C-alpha positions in Angstrom: -139.1 98.2 1.8 -142.5 97.9 0.3 -143.5 95.6 -2.2 -146.7 95.5 -4.6 -148.2 92.3 -6.3 -151.0 92.7 -9.0 -152.8 89.5 -10.3 -156.6 89.2 -12.0 -154.6 90.0 -15.5 -155.4 87.4 -18.8 -157.2 87.3 -21.9 -160.5 88.7 -22.3 -163.1 89.4 -25.2 -163.5 92.9 -26.4 -167.0 94.4 -24.3 -165.9 91.9 -21.5 -165.0 92.7 -17.6 -162.1 92.0 -16.2 -160.9 93.1 -12.4 -157.1 93.3 -11.2 -155.8 93.4 -7.6 -152.8 95.3 -5.7 -151.2 94.4 -2.6 -148.9 96.5 -1.1 -147.1 94.6 1.8 -143.8 95.4 3.8 -142.9 98.1 6.6 -145.7 100.4 5.9 -146.9 103.2 8.1 -149.6 104.9 5.8 -150.4 105.1 2.0 -151.1 108.3 0.8 -152.1 107.0 -3.0 -152.6 104.0 -4.7 -152.4 104.0 -8.6 -153.1 101.7 -11.9 -151.2 102.9 -15.0 -150.4 100.7 -18.5 -148.0 100.5 -21.0 -147.6 99.0 -24.6 -144.8 98.3 -26.8 -143.3 101.8 -28.0 -145.4 103.8 -25.7 -145.0 105.6 -22.4 -146.5 104.2 -19.3 -149.9 106.5 -18.7 -152.1 106.8 -15.8 -155.3 105.0 -15.7 -156.9 105.8 -12.2 -155.8 106.4 -9.0 -157.2 106.9 -5.6 -155.9 109.2 -2.6 -156.9 109.8 0.8 -159.9 110.9 1.4 -161.2 108.4 -1.2 -161.1 110.4 -4.1 -160.8 109.2 -7.5 -159.1 110.2 -11.0 -159.4 108.8 -14.2 -157.7 109.2 -17.7 -160.6 110.3 -20.1 -159.6 106.6 -22.5 -161.2 104.9 -19.0 -163.9 107.1 -17.2 -167.1 105.9 -17.1 -165.7 102.0 -17.5 -163.3 101.7 -15.3 -163.6 102.2 -11.3 -160.6 102.3 -9.0 -161.1 101.6 -5.2 -158.8 101.0 -2.6 -158.9 99.5 1.4 -157.4 101.2 3.5 -157.2 98.8 6.0 -155.6 95.8 4.2 -153.7 98.1 1.5 -155.2 96.6 -1.4 -156.1 98.6 -4.4 -158.5 97.1 -7.4 -159.3 98.1 -10.6 -162.2 97.1 -12.2 -162.7 97.4 -15.8 -165.8 96.5 -17.9 -166.8 97.1 -21.3 -162.9 96.1 -22.4 -161.5 97.5 -25.7 -159.0 96.3 -27.7 -157.1 99.4 -27.3 -157.2 98.8 -23.5 -154.8 96.0 -23.8 -151.8 96.9 -22.3 -149.2 95.6 -19.4 -151.1 96.9 -16.1 -149.0 98.2 -13.1 -150.0 98.8 -9.6 -148.1 101.9 -7.9 -148.3 102.7 -3.8 -147.2 106.0 -2.7 -146.7 106.7 1.3 -144.6 106.6 4.3 -142.4 103.7 5.1 -141.5 104.4 9.0 -140.6 107.3 8.4 -139.5 107.2 4.8 -141.7 108.2 1.8 -141.8 105.3 -0.6 -143.0 105.4 -4.3 -143.2 101.2 -5.5 -144.2 99.5 -8.5 -145.8 96.0 -8.6 -144.3 93.5 -11.5 -147.0 94.1 -13.8 -149.9 92.2 -14.9 -150.9 91.1 -18.6 -154.1 92.3 -20.0 -154.5 91.2 -23.9 -158.4 92.1 -25.3 -158.9 89.9 -27.9 -161.7 88.0 -29.9 
């Protein structure tokens, strides 16, 4: 079983910055990808940013140029640096990890962390 835990959420003013962290633990053999998603009430969860093996990154058009995703493969962690935050970035941000857990694939989610952007 693989668990993901996020941290770093909280209230931030428009134009401010925040860094989210995600740690994956458990019987992990390899992590193929780690991603950040966000969801607001009444809307579907959307992909924010993803980093896959080899270091390739992908971003949604809404955050490209403002957010940066990074992984530490040795520690099974991922971070999301969010700059120039806007009220429309307010959401619950969740981390997702996909990989191999001792011969079985895993696709695990963290519990989510709230990021309200407001003055």
